[in-house]
C-alpha positions as semicolon CSV with decimal commas, in nm:
position;residue;x (nm);y (nm);z (nm)
1;M;7,364;-3,820;0,296
2;K;7,391;-3,457;0,379
3;I;7,298;-3,375;0,022
4;L;7,018;-3,585;0,029
5;S;6,873;-3,440;0,348
6;Y;6,954;-3,080;0,183
7;I;6,739;-3,191;-0,120
8;T;6,480;-3,318;0,095
9;V;6,440;-3,013;0,303
10;I;6,411;-2,794;0,016
11;I;6,141;-3,008;-0,158
12;L;5,957;-2,982;0,202
13;I;5,992;-2,611;0,153
14;V;5,849;-2,559;-0,190
15;L;5,561;-2,823;-0,123
16;A;5,451;-2,591;0,169
17;F;5,495;-2,280;-0,011
18;V;5,315;-2,417;-0,315
19;M;5,031;-2,574;-0,091
20;G;5,036;-2,222;0,092
21;V;4,932;-2,065;-0,228
22;Y;4,675;-2,259;-0,311
23;F;4,526;-2,279;0,021
24;S;4,553;-1,897;0,019
25;K;4,359;-1,856;-0,313
26;D;4,089;-2,088;-0,188
27;I;4,015;-1,886;0,128
28;Y;4,036;-1,567;-0,096
29;F;3,795;-1,696;-0,342
30;I;3,558;-1,789;-0,048
31;L;3,548;-1,439;0,128
32;S;3,545;-1,296;-0,234
33;K;3,242;-1,504;-0,299
34;F;3,043;-1,389;0,003
35;D;3,098;-1,044;-0,033
36;K;2,948;-1,078;-0,379
37;N;2,654;-1,277;-0,257
38;I;2,587;-0,988;0,019
39;Q;2,597;-0,695;-0,230
40;D;2,363;-0,882;-0,455
41;F;2,118;-0,945;-0,188
42;Q;2,114;-0,576;-0,070
43;K;2,021;-0,486;-0,410
44;T;1,691;-0,651;-0,400
45;D;1,416;-0,443;-0,353
46;I;1,113;-0,538;-0,132
47;G;0,871;-0,310;-0,354
48;N;0,571;-0,079;-0,225
49;F;0,358;-0,183;0,033
50;V;-0,035;-0,061;0,067
51;K;0,060;0,269;0,215
52;E;0,178;0,346;-0,126
53;A;-0,182;0,317;-0,284
54;T;-0,300;0,624;-0,434
55;K;-0,633;0,749;-0,275
56;E;-0,862;0,996;-0,481
57;V;-1,137;1,246;-0,330
58;F;-1,355;1,423;-0,586
59;N;-1,539;1,717;-0,445
60;P;-1,712;1,952;-0,687
61;V;-1,844;2,276;-0,566
62;P;-2,155;2,270;-0,357
63;L;-2,455;2,348;-0,573
64;I;-2,745;2,577;-0,470
65;I;-3,073;2,566;-0,636
66;K;-3,320;2,893;-0,606
67;N;-3,659;2,751;-0,629
68;Q;-3,990;2,840;-0,426
69;A;-4,040;2,609;-0,131
70;K;-4,287;2,294;-0,221
71;N;-4,495;2,097;0,007
72;I;-4,355;1,784;-0,121
73;I;-4,161;1,525;0,079
74;L;-3,830;1,375;-0,091
75;N;-3,680;1,041;-0,009
76;S;-3,326;0,907;-0,035
77;D;-3,404;0,574;-0,196
78;K;-3,567;0,755;-0,468
79;I;-3,241;0,974;-0,534
80;F;-3,076;0,629;-0,514
81;T;-3,299;0,503;-0,814
82;E;-3,265;0,813;-1,001
83;T;-2,884;0,818;-0,987
84;N;-2,844;0,465;-1,094
85;I;-3,086;0,547;-1,412
86;Q;-2,829;0,793;-1,516
87;R;-2,575;0,571;-1,470
88;N;-2,761;0,296;-1,708
89;I;-2,817;0,536;-1,946
90;D;-2,438;0,599;-1,989
91;K;-2,401;0,225;-1,987
92;L;-2,240;0,202;-1,648
93;S;-2,263;-0,056;-1,360
94;P;-2,500;0,056;-1,111
95;L;-2,415;0,163;-0,765
96;Y;-2,469;-0,029;-0,426
97;R;-2,602;0,147;-0,145
98;N;-2,370;0,138;0,152
99;E;-2,492;0,167;0,505
100;I;-2,179;0,317;0,655
101;L;-2,173;0,570;0,348
102;D;-2,560;0,639;0,446
103;K;-2,465;0,738;0,779
104;V;-2,180;0,970;0,679
105;A;-2,404;1,121;0,425
106;L;-2,679;1,186;0,697
107;A;-2,433;1,298;0,946
108;K;-2,297;1,568;0,701
109;A;-2,631;1,677;0,608
110;N;-2,726;1,725;0,974
111;D;-2,384;1,902;1,068
112;M;-2,448;2,153;0,777
113;F;-2,778;2,257;0,898
114;K;-2,681;2,249;1,269
115;N;-2,370;2,480;1,193
116;Q;-2,510;2,683;0,913
117;Y;-2,255;2,623;0,646
118;F;-2,299;2,455;0,314
119;E;-1,917;2,347;0,203
120;H;-1,755;2,016;0,165
121;N;-1,506;2,109;0,465
122;S;-1,668;2,176;0,784
123;P;-1,597;2,508;0,998
124;S;-1,372;2,269;1,244
125;G;-1,183;2,144;0,936
126;V;-1,313;1,808;0,891
127;T;-1,303;1,710;0,511
128;P;-1,504;1,459;0,344
129;A;-1,220;1,224;0,331
130;D;-1,187;1,283;0,710
131;L;-1,539;1,211;0,755
132;V;-1,556;0,886;0,575
133;R;-1,245;0,727;0,738
134;S;-1,394;0,852;1,093
135;Y;-1,684;0,599;1,013
136;G;-1,447;0,308;0,939
137;Y;-1,487;0,338;0,571
138;N;-1,139;0,268;0,398
139;Y;-1,147;0,390;0,032
140;I;-0,940;0,396;-0,273
141;I;-1,141;0,641;-0,409
142;T;-1,413;0,866;-0,247
143;G;-1,626;1,174;-0,371
144;E;-1,914;1,395;-0,243
145;N;-2,200;1,546;-0,413
146;L;-2,407;1,835;-0,210
147;I;-2,682;2,031;-0,322
148;L;-2,917;2,273;-0,149
149;G;-3,276;2,425;-0,246
150;N;-3,617;2,310;-0,314
151;F;-3,714;2,075;-0,572
152;A;-4,018;1,915;-0,734
153;S;-3,909;1,561;-0,731
154;E;-3,607;1,339;-0,656
155;K;-3,590;1,338;-1,038
156;D;-3,547;1,714;-1,057
157;L;-3,305;1,710;-0,773
158;V;-3,086;1,449;-0,981
159;A;-3,122;1,639;-1,300
160;S;-2,999;1,946;-1,108
161;W;-2,696;1,735;-1,045
162;M;-2,639;1,602;-1,395
163;N;-2,655;1,971;-1,549
164;S;-2,352;2,054;-1,329
165;P;-2,049;1,900;-1,478
166;G;-1,863;1,832;-1,144
167;H;-2,151;1,676;-1,000
168;R;-2,229;1,464;-1,325
169;A;-1,869;1,338;-1,340
170;N;-1,932;1,213;-0,985
171;I;-2,254;1,032;-1,059
172;L;-2,088;0,850;-1,368
173;N;-1,741;0,791;-1,256
174;N;-1,727;0,442;-1,351
175;R;-1,481;0,379;-1,081
176;Y;-1,742;0,418;-0,778
177;S;-1,908;0,104;-0,674
178;E;-2,084;0,193;-0,355
179;I;-2,283;0,499;-0,251
180;G;-2,466;0,663;0,035
181;I;-2,735;0,890;0,031
182;A;-2,914;1,173;0,298
183;I;-3,170;1,389;0,214
184;V;-3,295;1,652;0,493
185;K;-3,500;1,958;0,520
186;G;-3,437;2,226;0,754
187;T;-3,360;2,573;0,797
188;Y;-3,047;2,729;0,641
189;K;-3,005;3,116;0,690
190;G;-3,374;3,170;0,730
191;E;-3,505;2,976;0,481
192;V;-3,654;2,638;0,469
193;V;-3,475;2,407;0,199
194;W;-3,362;2,049;0,177
195;I;-3,008;1,959;0,164
196;A;-2,904;1,620;-0,041
197;V;-2,580;1,444;0,019
198;Q;-2,427;1,193;-0,195
199;E;-2,095;0,999;-0,062
200;F;-1,941;0,778;-0,334
201;G;-1,679;0,512;-0,275
202;L;-1,477;0,214;-0,389
203;P;-1,363;0,051;-0,096
204;L;-1,033;-0,085;-0,036
205;S;-1,125;-0,444;-0,016
206;A;-1,230;-0,410;-0,395
207;C;-0,841;-0,471;-0,427
208;T;-0,649;-0,772;-0,306
209;Q;-0,369;-0,645;-0,091
210;P;-0,037;-0,777;-0,014
211;D;0,001;-1,070;0,220
212;A;0,108;-0,877;0,543
213;S;0,200;-1,203;0,704
214;L;0,425;-1,281;0,410
215;K;0,623;-0,931;0,454
216;S;0,663;-0,996;0,836
217;Q;0,802;-1,343;0,729
218;I;1,038;-1,163;0,494
219;D;1,137;-0,897;0,776
220;Q;1,206;-1,157;1,021
221;Q;1,435;-1,347;0,774
222;K;1,597;-1,045;0,673
223;S;1,706;-1,001;1,073
224;Q;1,849;-1,326;1,065
225;L;2,075;-1,242;0,763
226;D;2,180;-0,928;0,914
227;I;2,273;-1,160;1,222
228;W;2,449;-1,402;1,029
229;S;2,617;-1,115;0,827
230;S;2,789;-0,989;1,142
231;Q;2,907;-1,338;1,283
232;I;3,042;-1,407;0,924
233;D;3,255;-1,038;0,934
234;V;3,376;-1,166;1,301
235;K;3,477;-1,504;1,179
236;R;3,635;-1,362;0,872
237;Q;3,846;-1,140;1,113
238;E;3,900;-1,415;1,339
239;I;4,063;-1,615;1,023
240;N;4,298;-1,342;0,936
241;N;4,441;-1,318;1,300
242;S;4,492;-1,691;1,305
243;I;4,734;-1,749;1,017
244;S;5,006;-1,881;1,239
245;D;4,783;-2,131;1,392
246;Y;4,720;-2,363;1,155
247;K;4,475;-2,620;1,347
248;K;4,264;-2,312;1,469
249;Y;4,264;-2,170;1,111
250;N;4,118;-2,469;0,960
251;E;3,862;-2,510;1,236
252;L;3,757;-2,124;1,184
253;V;3,743;-2,157;0,826
254;E;3,513;-2,476;0,840
255;I;3,260;-2,237;1,087
256;Y;3,302;-1,958;0,831
257;N;3,202;-2,193;0,523
258;N;2,891;-2,314;0,724
259;L;2,779;-1,985;0,808
260;V;2,830;-1,868;0,437
261;K;2,643;-2,167;0,315
262;Q;2,328;-2,064;0,576
263;Y;2,323;-1,716;0,473
264;E;2,328;-1,801;0,098
265;N;2,067;-2,048;0,135
266;L;1,860;-1,798;0,342
267;A;1,918;-1,543;0,104
268;N;1,800;-1,739;-0,201
269;D;1,477;-1,799;-0,008
270;V;1,434;-1,448;0,110
271;K;1,456;-1,344;-0,265
272;N;1,205;-1,590;-0,378
273;L;0,963;-1,442;-0,114
274;I;1,038;-1,073;-0,197
275;T;0,957;-1,175;-0,576
276;K;0,612;-1,334;-0,465
277;Y;0,543;-1,027;-0,262
278;N;0,641;-0,772;-0,523
279;N;0,396;-0,950;-0,759
280;Q;0,137;-0,931;-0,515
281;V;0,201;-0,538;-0,455
282;S;0,195;-0,496;-0,839
283;V;-0,121;-0,634;-0,846
284;F;-0,284;-0,448;-0,589
285;N;-0,132;-0,091;-0,726
286;Q;-0,292;-0,197;-1,079
287;C;-0,594;-0,256;-0,925
288;V;-0,599;0,083;-0,740
289;A;-0,490;0,277;-1,043
290;G;-0,815;0,111;-1,220
291;N;-0,611;-0,103;-1,456
């Protein structure tokens, strides 16, 4: 009987050891798997947002034409027509008149007469881009043409711009879709002259922007993942400290496994949302680049 009892004890010890080894391997596998998933998720790049869009500004050197004053009246509508005639000759789409850009152009012309300067940047440092934005025009690209002098007609005025490479490039820029125009007569440095202003633009609305609510959803879910990640770390430490308490150990492992499962499910959802968002950003950036 004693021999049998000894054998039974030895068998139980061996079984306990074997079960412990497999049990430890299982826990180690779970912990290792969780670490790998966290690492993969952190490598996921959310991509570039709207603020990365490139905004371009084209401002050729202001043009001064020395001609004798003529007793004629110039108007912006005819300058608009002559501008689109030049674009049509080059087989480009016509520009559309934009009310905001008209206001910007008129403000610029009046300010130059008032403060007696003829530059793209005002004496106070306001650039054409600053001025456009101050009127609420959000652009992808913008440009400004300035001309000062006396002209026989609107056609003569536009022809002077077309004879200047920088101004010609603005008028024939195939990325512009809108224009604002002002033509004002006044006294500049003692001479009666006309100042004409063209404000070109491609509005930001021309490109479909990434869904801001989608990005917000991603940010919120990433915050939840961070919370669960911290909770998982705590449970993992509690598991390591409870090896001697089998019942508590199993309870903690069950809680831990549930947290890991929740984390992994949400992480997969977030990855899919990030892919969707990145595709939107890619389409927007291609549009901004003119592709």
